[in-house]
N, C-alpha and C positions, 0 to 999 in steps of 0.2 A: 473500128480497128485503126490503129495509128498508121500514118503514112510510112512506107518503107524508108529506112535510113541508108542512104547511098554508100556510106563508108563502113557500114556494119560488116560487109564481107571482107574488108581489109583491116579489121580490128587488130589482129595480131601483128601484122607488119607496121601499122600505125604506132602501136605500143612499143615495138622494138626500136623504131626510128626515134621516138620520143625518149626512150630510156638511154639510147646511145648518143643522143645529140649533146652538143656542148652548150646549147641554149638553156639558160636557167630560168629566164623570164620570157614568157611567150606573149607576143602582141597579137592582135587580130590577124594581121597578115601572116604571121607564123602559123597560126591555127588554120588559116585558109590553105596554106601550102601543105601542112601536115595531113589534113583530112581530105584535101582535094575538093573544097567547097567554096561557095561564094561568100561575099561580105556578110549578108544577113544570117546565113547559116553559121558562119564563124562567130558572130556576135551572140547567137543563141547558144552555141556550144560553150562559149566562155561563161555565159550565164549559168548553164547547167554544171559546168566545172566548179564554179563558185570560187571563193577566196580571191576576189578580183581586187587588184590594186589599181587605183586611178592616179595617173600623173598627168596633170593638165586635162586635156580632152581625150587622152589615150587611156586604154585599159590593158591590163596585163595580168596573166595568171602564172604562177610559179610551177616548175616542173613537178614538185611533189604533188600538188593538187591535180595537175593533169594526169599523172600516172595513177593516182588514186581513182580519179574518174574512169580512166580506161580499164583499170582492174574491176571496178564495179560493173562497167558495161560487159566485160568478159564473163563475169560471174552471173550476170542477170539471165534469167530463162529466155528473155527476148530483149534484144538491144532496143527495139522500138518502144516496148513498154518501159524498159529501164530509163531511156532517155525522156520519155513522156513524164515519168515519175519525178525525175531530177528537175525537169522544167517546171512542174507544179510546185516543187519545194523551193525553187530558186528565188533569190531576192532580186529586186530590180537593180540594173547597173548603176553604180554611183555616178552622180552628176557633179561636175565641177561648178562652183559658183564663182563667176568672175568678180574680182575685187576692183572697185573703182577707187583709185588712189589719187586724191587731189594733190598735185605738186605745184609749187610756186612757179610763176611764169619765168622768172630769172634763173631758174635751176639749170636750164639747158646750157648755160655758159659758165656754171660753177667750176671752180678750180679747188685745189687742195687747201688753199688759204681760206676758202669759204666753208670748210668742213664744219658742220654743227658741233656744238660742245658735247652732245650725247654720243658722238662717235669718236672713239680713240683708236689711233693706229700707232702701234709700236713694232719693233722688229719681230716679225713672225706672228703677229697677233692683231686681230681687230675686235674691239669691244664696242657693242651697241647697247646703250640703255634706252629702254622704251617702256611706256606705261601700259602697253597692250599690243596685241597682234597687228592691228592696223598701223600703229605708230612704228613698230619694228619694221613693217613692210615699207612704210614711207622712208625710214632711214636707209633701208637696203637699196631702194630705188635711187635715193639721193647719192649714196656711195657709188652705185653703178654708174651714174652719170658723171660724177666727179672722176672716177677712174677712167672713163672714156675720154674726158676732156683734158685730163692732166696725168696720163699714165706714167710719164717718167718721174714725176714727183711722188706719185703713189708708190712706185717701185722703190724709190729711194727711202721712203718711210717704212715700208713693210719688210724689205729685205734686210736681214741682219748685216751690220757693218763687218767687214773682214777683220778678224782678230789681228792686233798688231803682232808683228813678228817677235818671237821670243828670243832674247839675246842672252846667251849663257855668260856667266861671270868671267870665264876664261876669255870670251870674246871681248868683253869690256877691258880686261887687262891688256890684251894685245893692242886694242885701239889706243888706250892711254899710253902704252909703251911707244907705239909708233908716233903719237903726237909729241911725246917728250923727245924722242930721237930726232924728229923733224925740226923741232924748236931749238935743239942744241947744235944743229948744223950751221 
């Protein structure tokens, strides 16, 4: 017989809080607070909920998946058996793979003038050309360091220049008339 599930008696209030929450993406800590469980139990719940998104080393589930899980637990003849079944079907949590990006030693002091030719910055736009994912990541790291070292020049390059003021034809005529009048005095 499966171990009793502590939050099973609070299933309806948990479902209600999740449904009315403004939280769209639930972290492990959010799950801990929602279900009143600890870290390991929250990780197991996220695994049972499924549709886990991994961002860096953190995992998240969306509200739709959470509500679907809660509805399945409510509909199950026994929450304990329903949870056990979900855990047996659950896929392992996604693992992030750290990327080792070799950056040149002199990069730490790079400025906008040192921007590589594969990175183009124009008003409101950054274009990075790369031969693959690692090359693109290297370029992004390079750009981040350059931005950190030379922020004011980066801002000058990326921010659109203010549009020159529009002068109406009548304004020009008044200007020239004033010039003629001043020169005739």
